[in-house]
N, C-alpha and C positions, 0 to 999 in steps of 0.2 A: 777253819779253812784247811785245805789239803796242803801237806808239805810238798816241797819240790822233790821230784823223783830223781834219785841218784843212781846212776848206772856205773858200777865200779868194775865192769868186765873189761873195759878198754884200758889201754895203757895209760897210766896216770901222768901224762905229760902236761895236762892243764891243771891249774890249782883248783882244789875242790871248793864247792860253794859253802857258804856259812849255813849252819843247820837251823838258825833262827829265822831265816827268810820265809816269806809266805808268798804264794802265787794266787792271784785272783783273776777270774775271767772278766774281761772288759767288753764293752760294746764293740761290735764290728766296725771297721772303718767304712769310709764312703764307698770304697770299691767292693765291699762285702767280705773282705779278708778278716779272719778272726784276729783278736788281740787279747793280750793279757797284761796284768800289772804286777810287777815285783814290789813287794812291800818290805822296806827295811825298818823293823820295829825299833831299832836303836835311835835312828834319826827321824823316824816317822815320815819317811819320804817314799814316793811311789815312782816307779820307772816303767813306762809303757813299752811293751815289746810286741813284735809281730809273730807270724807263723814260723818263720825261719828260726828266730831266736828261741821260740818255744820248743821246736824240734831239737835244737842244740841242747837245751836244758834236759830234755828227756834222755839224752845220751851222755850227759856230763858226769864226771870228767873223763877224759880220754885223749886220744891222739887227734889233732885237728883234721888231718887228712882223712883218717878213717871215719870220723864223724861226718864229714862232708860227703864222703862216698856213700855212707849208709843212708843219709837224708836223700841224696839224689836217686838212690836205688829204690827206696821204699815210698817216696812221695813224688809229687809233680814239681817240687821246688828245684831250681838250678842252684845248687850249693857248691862252693869250692873252699879250699883251705884258707884263703885270705879272708873270706867272710867270717868264718869261724874264729880266726885269730883276732879280727877286728872286734867281734863281740866279746871275746875274752879280755881284750884291752879295756873295753867299756866296763866290764864287771870289776876289773882290778882298779880302774880309775875311781870308781864309786864305792870301793871297799866292800864289795858284795861277795868276795871270796875269802877263804881262810888265809890270814896273813902268813907269810913265810917268817923265818927267824929274823930276817932283817926288818920285815914289816912289824913284827912284835916289838923289836927294839925301838923302832921309830915311834910306835904308839906309846911305849913306856916313857920315852923321852918327852913326848907331847903331854902325857899325863903328869909328869913331874915338873913341867914348865910353870913359871910363876903365874901365867894366865893374866887375869885382870889386874894383878898387882904390878905388872910390868908396863912401862910406857909404850912399848911396841903394840901391846894388845889394844890400848886406848887409841893409838894412832890409826889402827885398822878398823876399829869397831865403834868409834865415837859417833859415826853417822847413823848407825842403826844398831840398837841393842834391844833385845827382847828379854823381859823379866816375867816369867810365868808366876801367877798369883794364886789361882784357884783351879780346882778340877770340878767343873760344874755339872757333871753327868746326873747326879741324884736330883738336885733341885730343878734342873731343866726338865727332867721327866715328870716331876710333880707339878710344875707350873704349865706344862704343855697343854693339858685339857682346858685351862683357862684362856690360853692364847688362841687355840684353834678357831673359835668363832670369828675372830678378827680376820683370819686368813680364808674364811669361807667365801663363797660367791656373794651372798647377801652383804657380808661385812665389807668386802672390797668395793661393792657398788655404793654402799653408804659413804664410805670414806672418799671415794672418787667424786661423788656428787657434792659432798660437803666441801671438798677442796675446790671444786669448780665454782661453787657458790661463793666461797671466800675470795677467789680471784676476781669474780665479777664485782663483788662489793668493794674490793680494794681499788679496782679500776675506776670506780665512780668517785673515789676520794684519793686519787693518785698523788696529788700535791701534798696532802697531809702525810701520806705514807713515805714519800721521798724525804720530806722534811724530818720525819722521825729517824730515817736511816742516817741522815747527816749527824744526828746526835751521837752516833757510835764513835765519832772522832774525839769525843770528850773522854777524860779519864774514867768517869763512871760508866760511860758507854762502852769503852774497851773492856772494862771488867765484866760488864753484863754480857758482852759478846763472847768472851772467853768462857764464862759460866754456861752460856747457851751452847757453846761448842762442845763442852764436856757432856752435857745432857744429850745432845743430838748424837754424838759419837757413841755414847753408851747404848742408846736405843739401836743404833746402827749395828753394833756388834751383837747385841741380843737378838736382832733379826737373823743374822747368820747362824747363831747358836740354836735358836728354836727350830728353824727350818731344817738344819742338819739333824737335830734330834728327831724331828718328824719323819725324816726319810731313813732313820735307823743308822745314821752316821755318828760315831762317838766323837764328842768334842774333847780332845785330849786335855786342853787347858785354855784358860783365858788369862790375860795379863796386860801389862803395859809395855809398849814399844817406844823407845826414845829415838826419834828421828831428828838428827842434829841437836841432840839433847832436849828436844821438845817432846813431852809425854803424849802418847796416843794409845788408846785401847786397841787390843787386837784379839781375835778368836782363831784358834788353830782348827781349821776345817780341812786339813790336808787329807784326811781319810775319806773325803768325798770321792777320791779317785777309785775307791772300791766299787762305786755305783756303776752299774752297766748302762743306765739310762742317761744320755746327755741332757735330757730335759730336767731330770732331778738335779744334776750338777749345776745346770743353769739356774734353777730355782734357788739353790744355796748361794751361788755367786751374786745374784741380783737381789737377794733378800735385804742386805744392808741398805742399798740405795732405795729400795722400795719403802722400807720402814722410815728412812729419813725423809723421803718425799711425802709420805703420808703425814708424818709429824709436822712438816713444813706447811702442808695444805691445811691441816686442822688448826695450826697456829695462825695461819692467815685468816681463816674464818673467825677465830676467837678475837683477833685484833680488830676486825671489822665490826664485831658485835659489842665489844667492851667499850666502856667510857674511858676517858683519859685517866691515867694513873700508872703506878708501877707495874701492875699486872699486864696492862695493855702493852707497855714498853717491853716487858719480858717476852710476850708473844711475838712482838716485832723481831727481837733478836733470834728467837727460835726459827721464825719463818725465813729470815734472810740467811741464817746459817745453813739451813737445809737446802734452800733453793740454789744459793750461789755455790757452796762448796760441793754439793752432790753433783751438780751439772758441770762445774768447771774443773773439778779435780777427780772425784771418784769415778766418774763416767768416762774418763779419758783412757783409751786403750794403749796409749804410748808409754805409760808407766805401769809398774806391776801393782796396780790397785784393782778395784772391783771391775772396772771397765775392761781391763786386759783379760781377766778370767771369763767375763761374759762373752767377749769376742772369741776367745779360744773355744768355749763350749758351743757357741752358735756356728762357728766354722768347723768344729770338730778337728781342730788343728793345735795339738799340744805344743808347748815350747814355741809359741808364735814368734816371740822376739828373737830367740837364738836362731831359729830356722830361717826366718825372713832375712835376718842380718847376714847369715852365711850365703844365701842365694844372692843378696844384693852385692856382697863383696865379689862373688864370682862374676856377676854381671858387669861391675865396674872394671874388673880386670880384663874382661873381654872387650868392652867398648872403649876403655881408655888406653889400655896398654896393648891391645891386640892379641892377648894370650888365648890359647885354645883351652880355656878353663872350663871344666865340666861343672854342671850344677851338683851341689853336694847330695841331692836326692832327686829322683825323677819327678818332674812337675810338667803340667801342660803350659803352652805359651801364655794362655790367659792367666793361669795361676802365677806364673813367673812375673808378669807385668804387675799384677796386684800386690804380690809380696815385695817386689822391689820398691814400688811407690810407698807401701806401708813402712818399709825399713827406712827409706829416706826421710819420711815425715817423723818417724820415731827418733832418728839421729838428730834432726833439727830441733824437735821438741825437747829432747834431753839436753842438748847444748844450752838451750835457753834456761831450762830448769836448773841444771848444775851450775851455770854461771850465776843464776839468782841465789842458789844455796851458798856459793862461794862468797858473794857479797853479804849474805845474811850472817854467815859465821864470822865474817870480818867485823860486822857491826855489833854482834852479840857479845863479844869478849873484849877485854882490854887490848890495846893496840898491838903490842908485841905478839901476843897469842893469836889475835885476829889475823895479823899478816901471815903468821906461820900456817894457820889452818886454811887461810885463803889459798896459799901456795899449794898446800897438800891437796885441797879440793880440785884446783885447776889442773895440777899435774896428774893426779890419779884418775880423774873421771873425764878429762878433756884431752890432755896432751898424750897420756899413755895409750888410749885406744887408737888415736891417730898415728902415733909413732910405731905401734906394733904393725899396722898395715903398711906404713912406709918402709919398715924393716923388711917385710916380705918383698916389696917392690925392689928394694936395693939388692936383696939376695938373688932375685931372679931377673935382674935388669938385662942380663945377656939374652934373655928370651924375647926381648922387645926388638922388633925389626928396625933396621937403620932409619927407614923413612918415618916410622912412627916416633922414633927418638927425636928426630929433627923437628917433627911437628910439636911434640910435647915441650921441647926446649923453647921453640918459637912461641908457644902459648904462654909459657912461664915468663919469658922475657917481655912479651907484649903486655902481660898483666902488670909486671913491675913498671914498665914504661908508662902505662895508663895511670898508675898510682903516683908516679914521680912527676909527670908533666903538670905544670900549673894550668888549671882549667878556670874558665870564667864562670864559676858557680855562683848563682844568685843566692842571696841571703833571704831565707824565709822567716817570717816573724808574725805572731798574732798582733792584731791591730784593731782599732776602732775609729770610725769616721764620724765626724760631726761638723756642723756649720762653724765657720771660723768665728763669727760674732753671735753670741748668745746672751740673752738677758733673762736670767731667772728671777721671778718676782716672788718676794716674801713680804709679809707684813712687818713693818719696822718695830712694832710692839703689839701686844694684845689689843685687838680692835675689832670693830664690826664693819663688814663690807656693806657699802651703800650702792655701789655701781661697779659693774664688771663688763669689760669689753667682750663682745662675742668672739668666738674662735674665727680666725680668718686673717685677712690682710689688715695690717695696722700701719699707719703713716707715722713718721717721726714727729714727736711732740704730742701725739694724741694720747688722752688718758687711757690707761689700761685697767687700773683698779682704783676705786675711791673708797676710803675708809672714814669712819668716825669713831671717836673715843670719848664717851661721856665723861670719864674722869678728867680728860684734858679740857673739855668744855667747862667743867665745873671749876678747874684750876684757873681757866681764863677769866671766868666771871668774878672769882674771888680776887684775882690780881687786879683786874680793872677797877673793882670797888675799892680796893686798898689804895690804888693810885689816885682815884678821885678824892678819897677821904684825906689822903696826905696833902694833896694840893690845896684843898680847902683849909686844912689845918695850918699849912704854911702861910696862907693869905691872912688868917686871923691872928697869927703871931706878930704881925707888924704893929697892931694896935695894943698889944699886951705888954705890960711892963716885963722886962727881962726877956722879951720875945726873941731878941737877937741871940741870947745864950742858947735857947732851945731850937733855934732854926737849923743849926748845923746837924744835930742828931736827927731831926726829921728829914732833912735833905738826904742824909745817908740812907735812911729807910726808904725814901722815895726812889732813890737810884737802884736799890736792891729790887724793888717791885718792878721798876721799869725793865731791869735785866731779866727778871722772871717773865715779864710779858713778852720780851723779845725771844726768849727761849721757847715759850709756848707757841709763838708765831712760827718759829722755824720747825718745831715738831708738827704743827698743823700743816705746814707745807709738805712734810713727808707723808701725810695721809693721802696724797694724790700722787700716784706713780705713773709717769708718762713713758712713751716709747723713745728710746735713745736713737733709733734708726728705723728706716723702712724695713719691714719684715713681716713674717707670718706668726701670728699669735696661736700657739698650739699647746697641747698637754694640759688643758684646763682641768682642775680638780672637779669631778662631777658632783662632789658633795658640797661644794661652795656655791652660794648664790646670794643675791642681795638680802641682807638681814642676818647672814651667818657670822658667827664669831670665829676668829682664827688667831693662832699663835704665831710666834716668830719662826717656828720650824715647819710650818705648813707651806709647801710650794704651791702657789696658786696657778702658775702657768709659766711658759717660756716663750720669749720672743726670739726668733731665729732669722738670720739672713741667709736664705737658701741659695744665694748667687755664688757664694764662695765656700768651699769645704776644705777641711784639713784632716789629716790622718795622724793618729798617735800610735806608733808601733813600739813594741818592747823587744829589743834585740839582745841575744846572749852576749856575755862579756867577750867570749872568744871570737865573736864575729863582728863586733862593733868597729874594730880597727880597720876592717876591710871596706867600710862605707865612707864615702866622701860627700861633702856638701854639693848639691846640684846633681847628684846621681839620679838616673831615671829609675822608675819603679812602676809596679802595677798593683792596684788594690782590687781584691776580689771579695765582694760581700759574702757573708755566710749564706750558704744554700742558694747561691746564684752562679750561673755559668759565665756571665760576661764579667770583664774586668775593666777598670778605668785607669788611664795613665796618671802618674803622679811624679813628683820631684821632691827630693830631700831638701828641706829648708833649714833644719837645725838638728844638732845631735847633743844630747846632754853630756856634760863632762863628768858627772858623778852618777853612781847607780841609783835606781829608783828605790826609795825607802818604802813606798806603798803604791798600790795601784790607784790611779785617779778615777777609774771607771769600774763599777761593780760587775758589769757584764763580762769582763775578762777574768774574773775570779772563778777558779775551779769549783769552789763551794756553791756557786750559783750557775753552774753549767758552762763556765768559760774554759779556755785552754791553758791558763796559767795557774800552776800549783802555788798555793799560799800556805804560810805557816799555820798548822792547826792550833786552836785555842787562842789565837790572837784576835782582838776586837777589830783591829785594822787589817786590811788586806796586804800583808807583807809577803812579797814573793820569796819562794824557797831558793831559787837560783838568782845569781847576780844578773840583773837586767838593766839595760840602758834605754831611755826613751828617745825615739827618733821621730821628729815631726816632718810630715810631708804635706805638700799642697796638691790637691786634685786638679787635674786639667779641666774638668767639667763637673758641674754640680750633680748630685745624685737626685733621683726622682723622689726618694723618701723625704718625709718631713721630720725625721727623728734620727738619732745617732744609730749607726749600724756596726755590728761586729763582723770581722772578717780577717783576712790575712793579706800581707804584702810580700811581694817578691822584688827585692832591691838589687840592682846591678852593683857588683862589688869587684874589688881587685882580684886578680888571678891568684890562685893558691893551689898547690898540689894536695890531693887527699892524704898522701903519706905524711907530708909536713904538718898538715892540719891535725892528723891523728897523733903525731909525736908531740905537738904542742899541747894537745888536750891531756895526753898521758903525763907529760911533764907537769902540767898544772895540778893534776890530781896528786902526783908524787910530792910536789912542794906543799900542797895543802895538807896532806896527811903525814908529812914527815916529822911534825912536831910531836914529841913524846912527853 
């Protein structure tokens, strides 16, 4: 590559450039203007510059005013001294010029600093640390001919068709697939998922490396990056900025996601074709890892992952986050504070709107992500360190950016017009008032509705069905199921024979000598047999189950018919009284105190628009130890999270059961999942938030 041209004829008022820098011609911008990239070989970073900056480099170093005059005289560019000085500040800021004596002293001090051996270094770098491991240029070049057929048009078509076939086959056995996914929540499943994550991310990084090598870009190194002390592989492809073609840079950026999606598609096909076993479960882990993480995380343009670089290449808009954030801040200052704040760079109105929307979504996305990371670091470490790292995360990534913008507002507050100040203070006070005023906020809770009277029918013991009432209306006292038990009949015959024999024996003892002595023992044996006969009679009565009330006989087991043998755990059907319905709702602990007996409510069945009036009839005084209805369990598609690994459905949160009576029956003949909205006592959102925060502090304050 050509070295930067140095012009020493001008007065050396600007610091000279470093001699090791390289200048590469880059692709022209959207407006056709030429562009170049400055490469810093020490940090392996690239800085894109335009025509004006390139002309400055041709005349560097020198007097800023003379450089600007020469550019304006010899080119069509409108240059001035301030633009040249701004570019000089940029070069100094990124250490692209020869350091002065003070700069040399600072670098020497930095070199002699303890670095990773000091706690300050860990405080600033524990969130993201990169450890280079290998320089893969040689073996990437050797393996590239073997990989190229997979990236050819026929190879991509075959992989795409195989993935599509796998998706179609999985859709035909979706229940089995989702049931296998639930096994990931087990300890062995979590281990398998983490192993699949390592394999998937290894192929992901190899995709970046091979495509970079294919386009002639040197892969400086590959290694492990620790994100919040969690290891992840990475590939250094920063030299892709040397490429003039945006299409080639896009290929490198999207290679990781493409390889991961291909691996997920082939794993999906393998899962559909394999029989049950460890290999099939491994394919399930690879498939879910690729599909979920690639689409949910890597493809997002709001963090500096692959999706961000893909978006930057597609839009040909380097430094998308920084530039959109600067434009959004200027827009906020204009709209909110009324300042005459210019855009940091010239953009069209359409571009401005798009960049502002993108920046706002990025800030919101990062707020959620950084808050989640803060909670994660709190949970990952012991409590004292977790609290400290939680505070560092919140202050550094959430509070500090907001406070830096607020500091600018305070410094320039005098620029805000009096009318705008009054409006802003009014909005602030209105917001505080809205948070402080007690509002009649309803309590929302997941619930399930079912008939108030239900009679579930089971066999009292192992028996054979002889008669079964057909589904439909059943009157009180009518037989629902009739059983017979051959063992019970045999016991009955033996008992009756014993009773008859003992009675004959007692009659004969009267004429026998010493008969009175034997009569007492025989009488006791006769009483035992009579008791056994009574027990058999009672058990025989249980073989016929009748309806306790008038209702509808539903949910009959289709596999049971006269002549079928059933056990005690087989539910044969349910008799329900559809005239009266009740609702069981599970309310959070912080909300249950706001509910009173007799409060009005509305029950909305799942996937229904209409709601039914209800009234609170009872509130449990103790938290629910387990869910009484499986339909509410998150493991079965319900809304309530339960403890993983537990056989019983134990709720994660402290929930209290609230029973309600529906004003009118539902049309369905079975229980229905839904949600209730219960009228509750007034409470201000601010007080509710403080109560919740206080509860968290009290809960987590024990060491």
